[in-house]
C-alpha positions in Angstrom: 77.8 44.5 86.3 75.5 47.4 85.6 75.3 47.9 89.4 79.0 48.0 89.7 79.2 50.6 86.9 76.6 52.7 88.7 78.6 52.4 92.0 81.8 53.4 90.1 80.1 56.5 88.7 78.7 57.4 92.1 82.1 57.0 93.8 83.8 59.1 91.2 81.5 61.9 92.1 82.3 61.5 95.8 86.0 61.3 95.1 85.9 64.5 93.1 84.1 66.2 96.0 86.9 65.2 98.4 89.6 66.0 95.9 88.3 69.5 95.2 88.0 70.0 99.0 91.6 69.0 99.5 92.8 71.2 96.6 90.9 74.4 97.4 91.0 74.2 101.2 94.7 73.7 100.9 95.0 76.8 98.8 92.8 78.7 101.2 95.0 77.7 104.0 98.2 78.7 102.2 96.8 82.1 101.1 95.3 83.0 104.4 98.4 81.9 106.3 100.4 84.2 103.9 97.8 87.0 104.5 98.3 86.7 108.2 102.1 86.7 108.0 102.0 89.8 105.8 99.7 91.5 108.2 102.1 90.8 111.0 105.0 92.2 108.9 102.8 95.3 108.2 102.4 95.6 112.0 106.2 95.4 112.4 106.8 98.1 109.8 104.3 100.4 111.4 106.0 99.9 114.8 109.2 101.1 113.1 107.4 104.1 111.7 106.1 104.9 115.2 109.6 104.8 116.6 111.0 107.0 113.9 108.2 109.6 114.4 109.0 109.7 118.1 112.7 110.1 117.5 112.0 112.9 114.9 109.5 114.6 117.3 112.2 115.0 119.9 114.3 117.1 117.5 111.5 119.6 116.7 109.8 122.6 118.2 107.2 122.1 121.0 104.2 122.5 118.7 105.3 119.9 116.1 106.8 117.7 118.9 103.4 117.4 120.6 101.6 116.9 117.3 103.9 114.1 116.2 103.9 112.4 119.5 100.1 112.3 119.6 100.0 111.1 116.0 102.6 108.4 116.7 100.6 107.2 119.8 97.5 106.9 117.6 99.5 104.8 115.1 100.7 102.6 117.9 97.1 102.0 119.0 96.3 100.8 115.5 99.1 98.4 115.7 97.8 97.0 118.9 94.5 96.3 117.1 96.5 94.8 114.2 98.2 92.5 116.6 94.9 91.3 117.9 93.8 90.8 114.3 96.8 88.6 113.6 96.2 86.5 116.7 92.5 86.0 115.8 93.3 85.1 112.2 95.7 82.4 113.3 93.3 81.0 115.9 90.0 81.2 114.0 91.0 81.0 110.3 94.4 79.5 109.7 94.4 76.7 112.3 90.9 75.3 111.4 92.0 75.1 107.8 95.2 73.3 108.8 93.1 70.8 110.9 90.8 70.3 107.9 93.5 68.3 106.2 93.1 65.5 108.7 89.4 65.2 108.0 90.1 65.1 104.2 92.6 62.2 104.7 90.1 60.3 106.8 87.5 60.6 104.0 90.0 59.6 101.4 90.8 56.5 103.5 87.1 55.6 103.3 87.1 55.9 99.6 90.1 53.6 99.3 88.3 51.1 101.5 85.4 51.2 99.2 87.6 50.7 96.1 89.1 47.6 97.7 85.7 46.1 98.3 84.6 47.0 94.8 87.6 45.4 93.3 86.9 42.3 95.3 83.4 42.2 93.9 84.6 42.7 90.4 87.2 39.9 91.0 84.5 37.5 92.2 82.3 38.2 89.2 85.2 37.5 86.9 85.8 34.2 88.6 82.1 33.3 88.2 82.3 34.0 84.5 85.4 31.8 84.1 83.8 28.9 86.0 80.7 29.2 83.8 82.8 29.2 80.7 85.1 26.3 81.7 82.7 24.1 83.7 79.2 25.0 82.7 78.0 21.6 84.1 79.8 21.8 87.4 76.9 23.2 89.6 78.9 23.0 92.8 81.7 25.2 91.5 79.3 27.6 90.0 77.3 27.7 93.2 80.4 28.5 95.3 81.4 31.2 92.8 77.9 32.7 92.9 78.0 32.6 96.8 81.3 34.5 96.7 79.9 37.0 94.3 76.8 37.5 96.4 79.0 38.0 99.6 81.2 40.5 97.8 78.2 42.3 96.4 76.7 42.6 99.9 80.0 44.0 101.2 80.2 46.4 98.4 76.6 47.6 99.0 77.3 48.0 102.7 80.5 49.9 102.0 78.8 52.1 99.5 76.2 53.1 102.0 78.9 53.8 104.6 80.8 55.8 102.0 77.6 57.8 101.0 77.1 58.7 104.7 80.8 59.6 105.1 80.7 61.8 102.0 77.4 63.4 103.0 78.9 64.2 106.4 82.1 65.5 104.8 80.1 67.8 102.4 77.9 69.1 105.2 80.9 69.8 107.5 82.8 71.3 104.6 80.0 73.8 103.9 79.6 74.5 107.6 83.3 75.1 108.1 83.5 77.2 104.9 80.8 79.4 106.2 82.2 79.7 109.7 85.8 80.2 108.7 85.1 83.0 106.2 82.5 84.6 108.5 85.1 84.7 111.2 87.6 86.2 108.7 85.2 88.9 107.8 84.2 89.6 111.4 87.9 89.9 112.4 88.6 92.3 109.5 85.5 94.4 110.3 86.4 94.7 114.0 90.0 95.7 113.1 89.0 98.3 110.5 86.2 99.8 112.6 88.7 100.3 115.5 91.3 101.5 113.0 89.0 104.1 111.4 88.2 105.4 114.9 91.8 105.9 115.8 92.8 107.2 112.3 90.1 109.8 112.7 91.7 111.0 115.9 95.1 111.0 114.2 93.7 113.1 111.3 92.2 115.6 113.8 95.6 115.8 115.6 97.3 116.7 112.3 94.5 119.0 111.3 94.8 121.0 114.5 98.6 121.5 114.1 99.4 125.2 114.3 102.1 125.6 111.7 102.3 129.4 112.0 103.0 129.1 115.7 105.7 126.6 115.0 107.2 128.9 112.4 107.2 131.8 114.9 109.1 129.7 117.4 111.5 128.6 114.7 112.1 132.2 113.6 112.5 133.4 117.1 115.2 130.8 117.7 116.9 131.8 114.5 116.9 135.4 115.5 118.3 134.5 118.9 121.0 132.4 117.4 122.2 134.9 114.9 121.4 138.2 116.7 125.1 138.9 117.6 125.8 139.6 114.0 123.3 142.5 113.8 125.4 145.7 113.9 122.6 148.1 113.3 122.8 151.0 115.9 120.1 151.2 118.4 118.8 154.9 118.7 119.3 156.4 122.2 116.7 159.2 122.6 118.3 160.4 125.8 121.8 160.8 124.3 120.6 162.3 121.0 118.5 164.9 122.8 121.1 165.9 125.4 124.4 166.0 123.5 123.4 168.7 120.9 122.0 171.0 123.6 125.2 170.6 125.6 127.3 171.5 122.6 125.0 174.4 121.8 125.4 175.8 125.3 129.2 175.8 125.0 129.0 177.7 121.7 126.6 180.2 123.2 128.8 180.8 126.2 131.8 181.4 123.8 129.7 183.8 121.7 128.6 185.7 124.8 132.2 186.1 126.1 133.3 187.5 122.6 130.4 189.9 122.6 131.3 191.1 126.1 134.9 191.7 125.1 133.7 193.7 122.1 131.4 195.7 124.3 134.3 196.6 126.7 136.6 197.4 123.8 134.2 199.7 122.0 133.0 201.5 125.2 130.1 202.9 123.1 127.5 202.2 125.8 125.5 199.9 123.4 122.4 198.2 124.8 123.0 194.7 126.4 121.4 191.9 124.4 119.3 189.1 125.8 121.2 185.8 126.1 118.0 183.8 125.3 117.7 185.6 122.0 121.3 184.9 121.3 120.6 181.1 121.7 117.6 181.3 119.4 119.8 183.2 116.8 122.4 180.5 117.2 120.0 177.8 116.3 118.9 179.8 113.3 122.4 179.9 112.0 122.5 176.1 111.7 124.4 175.0 114.8 121.6 172.7 115.8 121.1 169.0 116.2 121.1 168.1 112.6 124.3 170.0 111.9 126.2 168.4 114.7 124.9 164.9 114.0 125.5 165.4 110.3 
């Protein structure tokens, strides 16, 4: 009976190992599957962002248009890497965890088999005790019961050894799988982030090189072109402003000369003839110049 109790204690430890493996590996599978799905959704949202950036770029000036297009192309590259990340997570992380459930069930089946054998051993021992109590002098019945107990005990010992080997292999495979699955997970993430950092660095440089002042100049030039017809300020004409006053001055000078000629004829005093050029200079001194006429 002490041997049976020892086996029970041993099997409980084995059963706990398998139960914990089933519980936590199931949770790992669920969480990492959710992680993969959310990564795929993040990829989809980023693809939408790329599309919106492209659409917006087509409405802007050339400088910003080129910058946004290059930036969007870099973001699209990151999503290509993210797509590869999703596919690798499904293949190397999630699927192995899903398949791990079958191995756990197989190990649990071995434990159930051992329990049946153990229960049979306990049952044979109970029969032997009853025979000894009811018929202590019946050596034949006692011998048969002892033979059954011995056979059940041998089966239990054999099953226990098989179970020990099964649990040992299960634990070894569990540790190996745990190491490989999470090593693959970390490797996949490192590869993605290394590639993403490289592309994001290019995207940052694209934004950093954006010439906002040039874009503003283009924008202001377009605005001036669009609203220029409302600018009613006169454009100064140097040719007209320089020629018109002199023409008017010449007409005034001619009228003045004609009056002076008539006065000379009328007076008949034989006065000295004046220089027409001096008359023009005098005319300008009286205020009939450009500023007076344009005023």
